[in-house]
C-alpha positions as CSV (number, residue, x, y, z in Angstrom):
1,M,0.0,0.0,0.0
2,P,1.4,3.5,-0.8
3,L,2.3,5.5,2.3
4,V,2.2,9.2,3.0
5,Y,5.0,8.7,5.6
6,A,8.5,7.3,5.0
7,G,8.3,4.5,7.5
8,R,11.6,5.1,9.2
9,Y,13.4,7.4,11.6
10,L,17.0,8.1,12.4
11,K,18.3,7.2,15.9
12,V,21.4,9.2,17.0
13,N,23.6,8.5,20.0
14,L,25.6,11.7,20.7
15,T,27.8,10.1,23.3
16,N,29.5,7.7,20.9
17,G,28.7,9.5,17.7
18,T,26.8,6.7,16.1
19,W,23.4,6.5,14.3
20,S,21.1,3.9,12.8
21,E,17.9,3.8,10.7
22,E,14.9,2.3,12.5
23,S,11.7,1.1,10.8
24,I,8.2,2.2,11.9
25,A,5.6,-0.6,12.0
26,D,2.4,0.1,10.1
27,A,0.4,-1.4,13.0
28,D,1.9,1.3,15.4
29,V,1.1,4.1,12.9
30,R,-2.5,2.9,12.7
31,R,-2.7,3.0,16.5
32,F,-0.7,6.2,17.3
33,L,-0.2,7.9,14.0
34,L,3.2,9.8,13.9
35,G,4.2,13.1,15.5
36,S,3.6,13.4,19.2
37,G,1.5,10.2,19.1
38,Y,4.3,7.9,18.0
39,A,6.8,9.8,20.1
40,A,4.6,9.3,23.2
41,W,4.4,5.6,22.4
42,L,8.2,5.3,22.2
43,H,8.7,7.3,25.3
44,Y,6.2,5.2,27.3
45,R,8.0,2.0,26.3
46,E,11.4,3.4,27.0
47,M,10.9,5.9,29.9
48,E,12.7,5.7,33.2
49,P,10.7,7.8,35.6
50,N,13.6,8.6,37.9
51,L,15.8,9.9,35.0
52,P,16.1,13.8,35.2
53,P,15.0,15.6,32.0
54,L,18.5,17.0,31.4
55,D,20.4,13.8,32.1
56,A,22.8,12.8,29.4
57,T,20.8,9.6,28.7
58,S,17.4,11.3,28.5
59,T,15.9,11.1,25.0
60,L,14.7,13.8,22.6
61,Y,12.0,12.7,20.1
62,I,11.4,14.7,17.0
63,F,8.7,13.4,14.7
64,N,6.8,14.7,11.7
65,G,3.1,14.2,11.5
66,L,1.5,11.6,9.1
67,F,0.8,14.3,6.5
68,T,4.0,16.4,7.0
69,G,5.6,17.1,3.6
70,S,2.4,16.1,1.7
71,F,0.1,18.4,-0.1
72,A,-2.6,18.1,2.6
73,P,-3.7,21.5,3.7
74,S,-1.0,22.8,6.2
75,G,0.8,19.5,6.1
76,C,4.0,21.0,7.6
77,R,4.1,20.3,11.4
78,T,6.8,18.7,13.5
79,T,6.6,17.9,17.2
80,W,9.6,18.0,19.5
81,C,9.0,15.8,22.6
82,G,10.7,14.6,25.8
83,R,10.5,15.0,29.5
84,S,10.2,18.7,30.1
85,P,12.8,20.4,32.2
86,L,10.2,23.0,33.1
87,T,7.5,20.7,34.4
88,G,9.2,17.3,34.9
89,I,6.4,15.6,33.0
90,W,5.5,14.9,29.3
91,G,6.6,17.7,27.1
92,E,5.8,18.4,23.5
93,S,6.2,21.5,21.3
94,N,4.8,21.7,17.8
95,V,6.2,23.8,15.1
96,G,5.4,24.6,11.4
97,G,7.5,26.3,8.8
98,H,9.5,24.1,6.3
99,W,11.9,22.1,8.4
100,G,9.7,19.1,8.8
101,A,8.8,18.9,5.1
102,V,12.5,19.0,4.2
103,L,13.2,16.2,6.7
104,R,10.4,14.2,4.9
105,A,12.0,14.9,1.6
106,A,15.3,13.6,3.0
107,G,13.5,10.3,3.6
108,Y,12.8,10.3,7.4
109,D,9.7,10.7,9.6
110,G,11.7,11.7,12.6
111,L,14.8,11.6,14.8
112,V,15.4,10.0,18.2
113,I,18.4,11.6,19.9
114,T,20.1,10.4,23.1
115,G,23.4,10.8,24.8
116,R,25.6,13.9,25.2
117,A,28.4,15.0,22.9
118,E,31.7,15.8,24.6
119,R,31.9,19.1,22.7
120,A,29.3,21.2,20.8
121,V,28.1,19.6,17.6
122,Y,25.4,19.9,15.0
123,L,23.7,17.2,13.0
124,W,23.9,17.5,9.2
125,I,21.5,15.4,7.2
126,D,21.8,15.6,3.4
127,G,19.0,13.8,1.6
128,R,20.5,14.2,-1.8
129,D,23.1,11.4,-1.1
130,A,21.7,10.0,2.1
131,S,24.7,11.3,4.1
132,I,24.7,12.0,7.8
133,E,27.4,13.8,9.8
134,L,28.0,15.0,13.3
135,R,30.0,18.2,12.8
136,S,31.7,20.5,15.3
137,A,29.7,23.4,16.4
138,E,32.2,24.8,18.9
139,H,32.6,27.9,16.7
140,L,28.8,28.4,16.9
141,W,28.4,27.9,20.7
142,G,27.4,31.3,22.1
143,C,25.9,32.5,18.8
144,D,22.3,33.5,18.8
145,C,19.7,31.5,16.8
146,H,19.8,33.9,13.8
147,E,23.6,34.0,13.7
148,A,23.8,30.2,13.9
149,H,21.1,29.9,11.2
150,D,22.9,32.0,8.7
151,A,26.3,30.5,9.4
152,L,25.0,26.9,9.1
153,L,23.4,27.7,5.7
154,A,26.7,29.0,4.5
155,E,28.5,25.9,5.8
156,T,26.0,23.4,4.3
157,D,23.6,24.4,1.6
158,A,21.5,27.5,1.0
159,K,18.4,25.3,0.4
160,A,18.8,23.5,3.8
161,Q,16.6,24.1,6.8
162,V,18.1,24.8,10.2
163,A,16.7,24.1,13.7
164,A,19.0,25.7,16.2
165,I,19.2,26.8,19.9
166,G,20.6,30.0,21.2
167,P,22.3,31.1,24.4
168,A,19.1,30.3,26.4
169,G,19.3,26.6,25.4
170,E,23.0,26.5,26.0
171,N,22.5,27.9,29.5
172,L,19.7,25.4,30.2
173,V,16.9,27.9,30.7
174,H,14.0,25.6,31.4
175,Y,11.8,27.2,28.8
176,A,14.4,27.6,26.0
177,S,13.0,27.1,22.5
178,V,14.3,25.6,19.3
179,M,14.1,28.1,16.5
180,M,13.6,27.6,12.7
181,G,13.2,30.0,9.7
182,G,15.8,32.6,10.6
183,R,15.3,36.2,11.5
184,L,12.3,37.0,9.3
185,Q,10.4,33.8,9.2
186,A,11.0,32.7,12.8
187,R,9.1,29.6,13.9
188,A,9.6,28.1,17.4
189,A,9.3,24.8,19.1
190,G,8.7,27.0,22.1
191,R,7.0,25.5,25.1
192,G,8.4,23.2,27.8
193,G,12.2,23.7,27.4
194,I,13.0,21.5,24.4
195,G,15.9,23.9,23.7
196,A,17.4,23.1,27.1
197,I,17.3,19.4,26.3
198,M,19.3,20.1,23.2
199,G,21.7,22.4,25.1
200,S,22.2,19.7,27.7
201,K,23.3,17.3,24.9
202,H,25.7,20.0,23.4
203,L,23.6,19.8,20.3
204,K,23.6,23.3,18.7
205,A,21.5,22.5,15.7
206,I,20.0,20.0,13.3
207,V,20.4,21.0,9.6
208,V,18.5,19.1,6.9
209,R,18.7,19.2,3.1
210,G,15.9,17.5,1.2
211,G,16.4,14.8,-1.4
212,S,14.1,13.1,-3.8
213,A,11.9,11.3,-1.3
214,R,8.2,12.1,-1.9
215,P,5.0,10.9,-0.2
216,S,2.7,8.6,-2.2
217,Y,-1.0,8.2,-1.6
218,H,-3.7,5.5,-1.7
219,D,-6.0,7.5,-4.0
220,P,-3.9,10.4,-5.2
221,K,-6.3,11.8,-7.8
222,T,-9.3,12.0,-5.5
223,F,-7.2,13.1,-2.6
224,R,-5.7,15.9,-4.6
225,Q,-9.1,17.1,-5.7
226,A,-10.4,17.0,-2.1
227,V,-7.4,19.1,-1.0
228,K,-8.0,21.6,-3.8
229,T,-11.6,22.0,-2.7
230,A,-10.6,22.2,1.0
231,N,-7.9,24.9,0.3
232,R,-10.5,27.1,-1.4
233,W,-12.9,27.1,1.5
234,I,-10.1,27.4,4.0
235,Q,-8.8,30.5,2.2
236,A,-12.3,31.9,2.0
237,N,-12.9,31.5,5.7
238,S,-9.4,32.6,6.9
239,I,-9.2,36.1,5.4
240,G,-8.5,37.8,8.8
241,M,-5.7,35.3,9.6
242,S,-4.2,35.8,6.2
243,K,-4.2,39.6,6.5
244,L,-3.2,40.0,10.1
245,G,-2.0,36.7,11.5
246,T,-2.8,35.8,15.1
247,S,-1.9,39.3,16.3
248,G,-5.2,40.6,14.7
249,G,-7.2,38.9,17.5
250,L,-5.7,41.0,20.4
251,A,-8.3,43.8,20.5
252,G,-11.2,41.2,20.4
253,A,-9.6,39.3,23.2
254,E,-9.5,42.4,25.3
255,R,-13.2,43.1,24.7
256,A,-14.0,39.5,25.7
257,G,-12.1,39.8,29.0
258,D,-9.7,37.2,27.6
259,L,-6.5,39.3,27.5
260,P,-4.2,39.1,30.5
261,V,-3.8,42.4,32.2
262,D,-1.4,43.3,35.1
263,N,-0.4,39.7,35.8
264,W,-4.0,38.6,35.4
265,R,-5.3,41.1,38.1
266,G,-6.8,43.6,35.7
267,G,-9.9,43.8,33.6
268,S,-10.1,46.3,30.8
269,W,-7.1,47.6,28.9
270,S,-8.8,48.9,25.8
271,E,-6.5,51.8,24.9
272,G,-3.4,49.7,25.4
273,A,-4.8,46.9,23.3
274,Q,-5.6,49.3,20.4
275,R,-2.0,50.5,20.5
276,T,-0.5,47.0,20.4
277,T,-2.9,45.0,18.2
278,G,-2.2,43.5,14.8
279,Q,-4.2,46.1,13.0
280,T,-1.8,48.8,14.3
281,I,1.1,46.6,13.2
282,A,-0.4,46.3,9.7
283,E,-0.9,50.0,9.4
284,T,2.5,51.1,10.6
285,M,5.2,48.4,10.1
286,F,4.0,45.5,8.0
287,S,6.5,44.6,5.2
288,K,5.7,41.1,3.8
289,H,3.6,37.9,4.2
290,H,5.1,34.5,4.4
291,R,3.6,31.0,4.8
292,C,4.5,27.6,6.0
293,F,4.8,24.6,3.7
294,A,1.5,23.6,2.0
295,C,-0.4,26.3,4.0
296,P,-3.5,27.8,2.4
297,I,-3.7,30.5,5.0
298,G,-0.4,32.3,5.2
299,C,-0.6,33.8,8.7
300,G,3.2,34.6,8.9
301,K,4.2,38.3,8.7
302,Q,7.4,40.2,8.5
303,V,7.7,43.8,9.9
304,E,10.1,46.7,9.7
305,I,10.3,49.5,12.3
306,K,10.8,52.8,10.3
307,E,11.2,55.3,13.1
308,G,12.2,55.9,16.7
309,R,14.6,54.0,19.0
310,Y,14.3,50.7,17.1
311,A,14.3,52.2,13.5
312,G,15.6,49.8,10.9
313,L,14.8,46.6,12.8
314,Q,13.5,43.9,10.4
315,A,11.9,41.0,12.2
316,H,9.2,38.5,12.4
317,N,5.8,39.8,13.4
318,P,4.9,39.1,17.1
319,E,2.1,36.5,17.5
320,Y,-0.9,37.1,19.7
321,E,0.6,35.4,22.8
322,T,3.8,37.5,22.5
323,L,1.8,40.8,22.1
324,A,-0.4,39.8,25.1
325,G,2.6,38.8,27.3
326,F,4.8,41.8,26.6
327,G,1.8,44.1,26.3
328,G,-1.2,43.7,28.6
329,L,0.3,41.3,31.1
330,L,3.1,43.8,31.8
331,L,1.1,47.0,31.1
332,N,3.5,47.9,28.3
333,D,1.8,49.7,25.4
334,D,5.0,50.6,23.5
335,L,4.5,48.5,20.3
336,H,7.9,49.1,18.9
337,S,9.5,47.8,22.1
338,I,7.3,44.7,22.0
339,V,8.5,43.9,18.4
340,Y,12.1,44.3,19.7
341,M,11.4,42.1,22.8
342,D,10.0,39.4,20.5
343,H,13.1,39.7,18.3
344,L,15.3,39.3,21.4
345,C,13.5,36.1,22.5
346,N,13.7,34.6,19.0
347,S,17.5,35.5,19.0
348,Y,18.2,34.0,22.4
349,G,15.8,31.0,21.8
350,L,13.3,31.8,24.6
351,D,9.6,30.9,24.8
352,T,7.8,34.2,24.9
353,I,4.9,32.9,27.0
354,S,7.0,31.6,29.9
355,T,9.5,34.6,29.5
356,T,6.7,37.2,29.9
357,A,5.1,35.2,32.7
358,N,8.3,35.1,34.7
359,I,8.9,38.8,34.2
360,A,5.4,39.5,35.4
361,F,6.0,37.3,38.4
362,A,9.2,39.3,39.2
363,F,7.4,42.6,38.8
364,E,4.7,41.6,41.3
365,A,7.3,40.2,43.7
366,Y,9.1,43.5,43.6
367,E,5.8,45.4,44.1
368,K,5.1,43.3,47.1
369,G,8.5,43.6,48.6
370,L,9.6,40.0,48.1
371,L,12.4,41.2,45.8
372,N,14.4,44.3,46.6
373,D,16.9,46.5,44.8
374,E,19.7,44.3,46.0
375,D,18.0,41.3,44.4
376,T,17.6,43.2,41.1
377,D,21.1,44.8,41.1
378,R,19.4,48.2,41.4
379,L,17.1,47.6,38.5
380,P,13.6,49.0,39.4
381,L,10.9,46.7,38.2
382,R,8.0,49.0,37.3
383,W,4.9,47.9,35.4
384,G,5.1,49.1,31.8
385,D,8.8,49.9,31.9
386,A,10.1,48.6,28.6
387,D,13.8,49.0,29.6
388,A,13.3,46.8,32.6
389,I,11.6,44.1,30.6
390,I,14.4,44.1,28.0
391,E,17.0,43.9,30.7
392,L,15.3,40.9,32.3
393,I,15.2,39.1,28.9
394,H,19.0,39.5,28.7
395,R,19.5,38.3,32.2
396,I,17.2,35.3,31.9
397,A,18.9,34.1,28.7
398,R,22.3,34.5,30.2
399,R,21.3,33.3,33.7
400,E,22.7,36.5,35.3
401,G,21.6,37.7,38.7
402,L,17.8,37.7,39.0
403,G,17.6,36.0,35.6
404,D,19.1,32.9,37.1
405,L,16.2,32.7,39.6
406,L,13.6,33.2,36.8
407,A,15.2,30.9,34.3
408,D,13.8,27.8,36.0
409,G,10.2,29.0,35.8
410,V,7.7,30.6,38.2
411,R,7.1,27.4,40.2
412,S,10.7,27.1,41.1
413,A,11.1,30.9,41.7
414,A,8.2,30.9,44.1
415,T,9.6,28.0,46.1
416,R,12.7,30.0,46.7
417,L,10.9,33.2,47.6
418,G,8.4,31.7,50.0
419,P,4.7,30.9,50.4
420,E,3.4,34.4,49.6
421,A,5.0,34.2,46.2
422,E,3.2,31.0,45.4
423,N,0.0,33.0,45.3
424,F,1.0,34.8,42.1
425,A,3.2,32.1,40.6
426,L,0.6,31.3,37.9
427,H,1.2,27.9,36.4
428,V,-0.3,24.4,36.0
429,K,2.0,21.5,36.7
430,G,4.9,23.9,36.4
431,Q,4.1,25.4,33.0
432,E,3.0,29.1,32.9
433,L,-0.4,29.8,31.5
434,P,-0.9,30.9,27.9
435,Y,-2.8,34.1,27.4
436,H,-6.5,33.1,27.3
437,D,-8.3,33.7,30.6
438,P,-10.3,30.7,32.0
439,R,-12.6,33.3,33.6
440,A,-13.6,34.4,30.1
441,F,-14.2,30.9,28.8
442,A,-15.2,28.4,31.5
443,S,-14.2,25.3,29.4
444,M,-10.6,26.5,29.4
445,A,-10.4,26.2,33.2
446,V,-10.8,22.4,33.0
447,N,-8.7,22.2,29.9
448,Y,-5.8,24.0,31.6
449,A,-6.2,21.8,34.7
450,T,-6.0,18.5,32.8
451,A,-3.8,19.3,29.7
452,N,-1.0,16.8,29.4
453,R,1.9,19.2,29.1
454,G,0.7,21.6,31.8
455,A,-1.3,24.7,31.1
456,C,-1.9,24.7,27.4
457,H,-4.6,26.3,25.2
458,L,-3.7,24.3,22.2
459,E,-4.8,20.9,23.7
460,A,-8.4,21.9,23.5
461,L,-8.9,25.4,21.9
462,S,-12.5,25.2,23.2
463,Y,-12.4,29.0,23.7
464,W,-12.9,29.3,20.0
465,R,-16.5,28.3,20.5
466,G,-16.9,31.3,22.8
467,Y,-15.7,33.5,19.9
468,G,-18.4,32.0,17.6
469,I,-16.2,29.5,15.8
470,E,-18.4,26.5,15.3
471,V,-16.5,23.3,14.3
472,P,-18.7,20.7,12.6
473,G,-19.2,17.7,14.9
474,L,-18.3,19.8,18.0
475,S,-20.6,22.8,17.8
476,H,-23.4,21.3,19.9
477,L,-21.1,20.8,22.9
478,G,-21.4,22.8,26.1
479,E,-24.9,24.1,25.3
480,T,-27.7,24.4,27.8
481,E,-30.9,22.5,27.6
482,D,-32.5,25.3,25.5
483,G,-29.6,25.0,22.9
484,A,-27.9,28.2,24.0
485,F,-24.1,28.5,24.5
486,D,-22.9,30.6,27.5
487,R,-19.1,30.8,27.6
488,H,-19.2,31.8,31.3
489,D,-21.5,28.9,32.4
490,S,-19.5,26.0,33.7
491,R,-22.3,23.5,33.2
492,G,-21.5,21.0,30.3
493,K,-18.0,22.4,29.9
494,G,-16.2,19.4,31.4
495,S,-17.4,17.0,28.8
496,M,-17.0,19.7,26.2
497,A,-13.3,20.1,27.0
498,A,-12.7,16.3,26.9
499,R,-14.2,16.1,23.4
500,Y,-12.3,19.0,22.1
501,Q,-9.1,17.5,23.6
502,D,-9.7,14.3,21.8
503,Y,-10.1,16.1,18.4
504,M,-7.2,18.4,18.9
505,A,-5.0,15.5,20.0
506,L,-5.1,14.3,16.4
507,Y,-3.5,17.3,14.8
508,N,0.1,17.1,15.9
509,P,0.3,13.4,15.0
510,L,-1.2,14.1,11.6
511,G,1.1,17.1,11.0
512,L,-1.7,19.5,10.4
513,C,-2.0,23.1,11.7
514,K,-4.9,23.7,14.0
515,F,-5.6,27.1,12.4
516,I,-7.5,25.3,9.6
517,I,-10.1,24.3,12.2
518,K,-11.1,28.0,12.3
519,A,-12.3,27.4,8.7
520,S,-14.7,24.7,9.8
521,V,-12.4,21.7,9.2
522,G,-14.2,19.1,11.4
523,P,-13.6,15.4,12.1
524,E,-15.6,14.2,9.1
525,T,-13.2,16.1,6.8
526,V,-10.1,14.8,8.6
527,A,-11.5,11.2,8.3
528,E,-12.0,11.7,4.6
529,W,-8.4,12.9,4.1
530,V,-7.0,10.0,6.0
531,E,-9.1,7.5,4.0
532,L,-8.1,9.0,0.7
533,A,-4.4,9.3,1.6
534,M,-4.0,6.0,3.5
535,G,-6.8,3.8,2.5
536,W,-7.8,3.1,6.1
537,N,-11.5,3.4,5.8
538,W,-11.7,6.0,8.6
539,T,-14.9,7.5,10.1
540,T,-15.4,10.2,12.6
541,D,-15.5,7.5,15.3
542,D,-12.0,6.6,14.4
543,V,-11.0,10.3,14.6
544,F,-12.3,10.7,18.2
545,R,-11.2,7.2,19.3
546,T,-7.6,7.7,18.1
547,G,-7.5,11.1,19.7
548,E,-8.8,9.7,23.0
549,R,-6.2,6.9,22.8
550,L,-3.3,9.4,22.4
551,F,-4.6,11.7,25.2
552,N,-4.8,8.8,27.6
553,L,-1.4,7.5,26.6
554,K,0.2,10.8,27.6
555,R,-1.8,10.7,30.8
556,L,-0.3,7.3,31.6
557,I,3.2,8.8,31.0
558,N,2.4,11.6,33.5
559,I,1.0,9.2,36.0
560,S,4.4,7.4,35.9
561,Y,5.9,10.8,36.7
562,G,3.7,11.2,39.7
563,I,0.8,13.2,38.3
564,G,-2.7,12.6,39.7
565,R,-6.0,14.2,40.7
566,A,-4.4,16.8,43.1
567,D,-2.4,18.2,40.2
568,D,-5.5,18.9,38.1
569,T,-6.1,22.4,39.4
570,L,-5.6,26.1,38.7
571,P,-3.9,28.9,40.5
572,Q,-6.3,30.4,43.0
573,R,-6.2,33.8,41.2
574,F,-8.4,32.2,38.6
575,L,-10.8,30.5,41.0
576,T,-11.3,33.2,43.6
577,E,-10.4,36.6,42.1
578,P,-12.8,37.8,39.4
579,R,-11.7,40.4,36.9
580,P,-12.8,43.8,38.1
581,D,-14.3,45.1,34.8
582,G,-14.4,44.3,31.1
583,G,-15.9,41.5,29.2
584,A,-15.5,38.8,31.9
585,A,-16.1,41.0,34.9
586,G,-17.2,39.1,38.0
587,V,-17.0,35.7,36.5
588,L,-15.3,32.7,38.1
589,P,-15.3,29.1,36.7
590,D,-16.7,26.2,38.8
591,L,-13.7,23.9,38.3
592,E,-14.8,21.2,40.7
593,T,-18.1,20.7,38.9
594,M,-16.4,20.6,35.5
595,L,-13.7,18.1,36.8
596,E,-16.4,15.8,38.0
597,E,-18.1,15.9,34.6
598,Y,-14.7,15.6,32.9
599,Y,-13.6,12.5,34.7
600,A,-16.9,10.8,34.0
601,A,-16.7,11.6,30.3
602,R,-13.1,10.3,30.3
603,G,-13.8,7.1,32.2
604,W,-11.2,8.1,34.8
605,D,-11.3,7.4,38.5
606,P,-12.5,10.7,40.1
607,A,-10.5,10.0,43.3
608,T,-7.1,9.5,41.6
609,G,-7.5,11.0,38.2
610,H,-6.2,7.8,36.6
611,P,-7.9,6.1,33.6
612,T,-9.8,3.0,34.6
613,A,-8.7,-0.4,33.4
614,A,-11.9,-0.8,31.5
615,R,-11.4,2.5,29.6
616,L,-7.8,1.6,28.8
617,A,-8.9,-1.8,27.5
618,E,-11.5,-0.1,25.2
619,L,-8.7,2.1,23.8
620,G,-6.3,-0.7,23.2
621,L,-3.9,0.5,26.0
622,A,-4.5,-2.3,28.5
């Protein structure tokens, strides 16, 4: 049977400098797909729960999705997985761009990397002649991500794709990212500290040049026609994303009470939001669109600052989360400075969500007297002070002074500052919250509490329903008896979150971008694509059952790491402190009610938070 995927991965041992090609069983792909699904399966079989995330023998799993490198709409995604140094549990970070498609063209579905090189190295994979080399990267150690990117293209091939870490990864910042695409088309495997895992292995970069390997399909003619049809409707229903990218949603988020303000204590920030939204970027500094491989949307943007302190800076356009973090969360309405801060994070290889959350934590600690001028080396930490924010970015990436405290995440920092600090160390299972307020969308409260990698909006994306985005096959969820949907009402949102999680759990393993869901790509459409590409005779039941299997598999991994019912919770700020004004004023989610409903929908023991034996047997995980 023709296969979309290559059926093999490269296993590299950095300690002894060896590698081997490993085959992927079709039966495993049918059960777990590829991407984070297959990576989780390998990790579950091989894991040693007592092994620290940054130990030399810990494993980094990098896998394309089933459709990555194909002509499926947005078939470009790669997932970087392992035990997160930030959370200590399952970690995965998904990224688009072109790197994954080029790896597929080189003939591989993924990489499994273990060991630690004695000196800095980079991995060079050339698909044209199937050559593989571990080359010295000692001359690149200390270079930022953009410098390394350009130097590696010059050393290898201009048509290669580079995935590199910067100083943050080298210095083992627990939320260091892996960067792809260079200065202007930056794409990040950002969350959970995958960059630190690479840094701990002395692996500066992975450079890939494609060859002649191409996907084949079960029914190529019909599949191609289905994709052409899908691309047309995705483009027609994604005009806002195409024009503005994710940054275009910031003003709407503020109106809904979704935007974080003043480390999640504030309500309205309308004037600041207007000054920092994607519409303002488009009017004042937009320079060019760019798109990921096989993407019908093209949400990527490049910008150039034409005046002021940062005049001449050409960079990637900040995404929504970055604008929200460096903007409303820190009360900074200087848009030019935010673009520069984003550029700094991309250069250092820092996840912008965790970086901004840690800076907000430091600001509040300083405000409350838990940090003083001696702790900050005489740097005043004042809300909205762009210079202070920029200085802390430098210090975190270099682990200098206060930056060393913040480099391990807010959970660790709060432990060192004392019990009062834990009240505003806003994380779930060690991962700082992304910038969608669970008080604005009740279903996100239970999603954050139960997400497998710690606080994560992408594991459910159920807040989209609150913005009026109705996904076929999911749009009825969370409604009251009269058919109405109230985003603030906790009733029905537990089972809603579980169902959304099951559907979203499929996208990384398939290698598809979740933004196509905004254009009404539902489970029936995904099942059709799988059937035409693979010949598997899939239905919507297969979509949800596979997603549920993958979600439960990752839960089993986390149980081995000690996670249970007590960890499925939120910071008290979201449960007891309502927003004072704005679109979600006075609202608090009823997390306990939603969790009870969620566990029942999942078939998990409500006392322990563990999947029952019966449910695991149903999912083929017994």
